C-alpha positions as CSV (number, residue, x, y, z in Angstrom):
1,M,-8.1,-4.2,11.4
2,L,-7.0,-6.6,8.4
3,C,-7.1,-10.1,9.5
4,D,-5.2,-12.9,7.7
5,A,-5.7,-16.3,9.0
6,Q,-3.6,-18.5,7.8
7,I,-2.2,-22.5,8.3
8,V,2.0,-22.6,9.1
9,N,3.7,-26.1,9.9
10,D,0.1,-27.4,10.4
11,R,-1.3,-24.7,13.3
12,R,-3.6,-21.6,12.3
13,R,-1.7,-18.3,12.7
14,I,-4.0,-15.7,12.7
15,V,-2.1,-12.1,11.4
16,L,-3.7,-8.6,12.5
17,S,-2.7,-5.3,10.7
18,S,-4.1,-2.1,11.1
19,I,-5.0,-0.3,7.9
20,V,-4.4,3.0,7.0
21,R,-7.2,4.9,4.6
22,V,-6.1,7.4,1.9
23,F,-9.1,9.3,0.5
24,N,-8.4,11.2,-2.7
25,N,-10.4,15.0,-2.5
26,T,-8.0,16.7,-5.2
27,T,-9.0,17.1,-8.9
28,L,-7.1,14.4,-10.8
29,P,-6.6,11.1,-9.6
30,L,-3.6,9.6,-7.2
31,V,-1.1,6.8,-8.0
32,I,0.3,5.0,-4.8
33,L,4.4,4.3,-6.7
34,N,6.4,1.8,-4.6
35,I,10.0,2.2,-5.4
36,D,12.8,-0.5,-5.5
37,S,14.9,-0.3,-3.2
38,V,18.2,-1.3,-5.5
39,D,17.2,1.0,-8.8
40,K,15.1,4.1,-8.3
41,T,14.4,4.1,-11.4
42,K,11.6,1.7,-11.2
43,H,8.8,1.8,-9.4
44,I,5.5,-1.1,-8.8
45,K,2.0,1.3,-9.3
46,T,0.1,-0.5,-6.5
47,A,-3.3,1.7,-6.5
48,T,-5.0,4.4,-8.1
49,I,-7.3,6.5,-6.3
50,D,-10.4,8.2,-8.7
51,I,-11.5,11.4,-7.9
52,N,-13.7,11.5,-4.4
53,K,-12.8,7.7,-3.6
54,D,-11.0,6.1,-1.1
55,Y,-8.0,3.1,-1.0
56,Y,-7.0,1.3,2.0
57,V,-3.4,0.0,2.4
58,P,-1.9,-2.6,4.9
59,I,0.1,-0.6,6.4
60,D,3.6,-3.2,6.5
61,L,3.1,-2.5,2.9
62,L,3.8,1.3,4.3
63,Y,6.6,-0.3,6.1
64,A,7.7,-2.9,5.1
65,S,11.4,-2.0,4.5
66,S,12.9,1.8,5.5
67,S,14.8,1.8,2.2
68,S,11.8,1.5,0.2
69,P,9.9,4.3,0.2
70,I,6.3,4.9,-0.8
71,F,5.2,7.4,-2.8
72,I,1.7,9.3,-3.7
73,A,1.7,11.3,-7.1
74,I,-0.6,12.5,-9.5
75,D,-1.8,10.0,-12.3
76,Q,-2.3,11.8,-15.4
């Protein structure tokens, strides 16, 4: 569970979010790419996951927009 405390309009707000663990047990590094919903040729590298390492992704990043897909690819 991911917890983010914020102050909005002089009031404290706590946002709880689930996280997803991505574990790389392949022989090559992996990258998580966020594809632009307008221009499909543009992408943002969210994270690189080295061999036998893990990365915790906030679930709101994965489901922020149904038109903005997340891809997991091999990093060469």
